[in-house]
N, C-alpha and C positions, 0 to 999 in steps of 0.2 A: 562495290557493295550496294545492293538495293535494299533500302531501309524504309519500312512502311510506317512504323510507330515506335515511339520512345515513351515507355512508362517511367516517369521520373523518380518514383520511389515505390518500393514494394517490401512488405514484411514477410511474404510467403513464398517467393520464387527461389530464393537461395537460403537453405536452412541456417537459421540463427544469424542471419546477416540482413542489413538494410541494403537493398540492391536497386540499381536501375535495370530495366529490362528493355532490350533492343529486339524488336520484331522484324525479321528480314522478310522480304517479298519472295514469293515463289515456293512451290513444293512439288515434288515428284509423285506424291500420293494424292488420292482423291477419296479419302474416307468419307462415307456417307454422313457420319455423325460429327464431322469436323465443325468446331465452334468458331473457327477463324477463316471463313470462306473468302473474305476480302484479301487474304494473304496469298491465295493460290494463283491468281492470274499473272500473266507476264507483263502486265501494264507498267508503264513508267510514270503514270500519273500519281499524284498525291504522295510522292516520296519525300523523305527527309534527307538533306545533304549529309554526307559522312562527316564533313568538317564541322557542321552544326552540332552533331552528336559529340564529337571530340571536344569541342569548345564547352559544351554543357558538362561533360565529365570532368574536364580540367577545373571548371569553376566549382564543382561539387566534391572535390577530393576529400575535404574535411568532414563531409556530411554523409557520404556513402561508404559502405563497407565492401561492396562487390558489384560486379556487372554480370548480368545474365544475357546470353545471346540465344534467342529463340526464333520461332517462325510460325508458319512456313517450315522450310527445312534449310537451316543455315549452310549445310555442306554443299548445296547446289551453287553457292556463291563463289565465283572464281577468286575474289579478293579476300576470302575469309581468313586465311593464315596471317596475312599482313595486317588485317584489321584487328585481329586478336592481339597481335604483337604490339600494336600501338597502345592498346588498352592496358596490357601487362606492363608496358614501359612507364605507365602512369602510376603503377603500384597497386592496381586493383586485382584481387582474386577474380577469376572468370569461371562461370558455370556455362556449359554448353548443353542445350536441349537438342536432341537429334532423333530421327527415326531409324538410324542404324543401317541405312542402305548404301552408305559410302565408307566402307571399312578402311580403305587406303587413305582417305583424307583424315579419318579419325586417328589412324595410327601415326600419320605425320604430325598432327597437332599434339598428340601425346608425346611423341619422341622429342619434339621441340620444347616440351614442358610449358605449353601455353595455356593449359586449362587446369583448374584445381578441383572441379566437380563436373561430373557428366550425368545427365539424365537421359535415358533411352526409353522410348516407347516400344513396348512389346505388343503388337496389335492382335496377335492370334497365334495358335500353333502353326507351324510352317505350312502344313497342307491346306490351311484356310487363308493364308496371307493374301494371295492375289485377289480373292473375292472380297475381302474386307477392306483392303486399301484401294481397291478398284483400279489397280495398275499392274503392269507386267513386271513385278519386282523379282529380282534374283534372290531367292531365299537363302542361298549360300552366303550372300553378303550379310544377311541378318545374323546368321550363326557366327560368322567371323567377327562381327562387331560385338556380339555378346561376349565372346571369348577374349577379345582385345580388352574390353572394359574390365572384365573380371580379373584379368592378369596385369592391369595397368599400374596398380599401386596407388591409384587416384581414388578419392572418395566418389561414390557413384550411387545411383538408384536406377532400377528398372520400374516401369509403371505400365498399367493397362487400363484404358478407359473401358468400362464394362457395360455393354448393351446386352441385355438378357437374351434377346432373340439371336444374337450372333455367337455367343460363347456359352457352351454347356459345361457341366461339372467335369466331364471327361476332357474337354479342351483345356481346362486349368491344370489337369494332371499332366498333359503334354507340355504346357508352358512351364510347369514345375520342373520337368526333365530338362528343358532348354536352359533354365537359369539356376539349376540345382546349386545350392550353397550360396546364393546371392546375399550380399550384405543387407540390401534393402530392396523390397519389392512392394510397390503400392498398388492396391486395387482402387481405382478411381470411379466413383459412382457417376454414371452418365446422367447429365442434366439435359432434358429435352428443350433446348433453347438455341435459336439461331444456328441451325445446322445446314450444312451444304445441301443435303437432300432434305427437302421440306417434309417428306414423309416420316423422317426420323424425329420430328417434333412431337410425335405421339408414342414413341418407343419408351420402354421402361428399363430400369436396372433391377438388380436383385434386392431382396429385403435385407435388413440388417442381420436377421437370423441366418439367411442363406450365405451372406458374406462371411459370417463367423464360421460356418461349416467349411467353406472354401479355404479360408485362412488356416484353419486347423490342419487340413490335409497338406497344404503347401509347407507348413512349418514342420509337421510330423514326418512326412514322407520325403520331402525334398530339402529340408534344412534351410529353407529360404526365410529370412527375417521379413515377415509379411505384415503390412499395415493397411488400414482402410481409410480412404479420404472421402 
């Protein structure tokens, strides 16, 4: 496991739980608006040892409720399954943040009952995916992951970071079709700060009123429980 950062305590990353957040190095996407560009490179510099993370978690078992594994994209890590297993063996509930491009790995983790909560980023409607993630993604894998998560029996959320110039009202209707009936779907307001592509530091998100209109359509037409962050 390539681990770049350990947030020792968070009140917002795992719903209703105090969690530690582990940020893994590397991602297969290159979203222009990415707020964690330091996690994208293949570098082995500035990494935290896996054993150091485990020792920290062992020492904080009485003070933490859960562990979040984020990135980057955790599913690119070859040792992910065994890493999560070690955390579960300590008794921690585990939340996995993923971009959904590795459905087979996701299904394996679910089948082994290694995660208790999954958060998947929905970047765009499928026809726009490659341009927004700036990578040659197989969009069939995105659809597979959505269906796997919806049918997993595990608590989950889908979420979209909203850059106004990238996503139109019509795009959200297509996303609504992709996630129809989702338990939780979060529209996340884009914040123009520390982006992979510096040009995105002047981009905007929608107004509160516009978000409310999008939310209304998603809830009315696609029965997705929609929230705004």
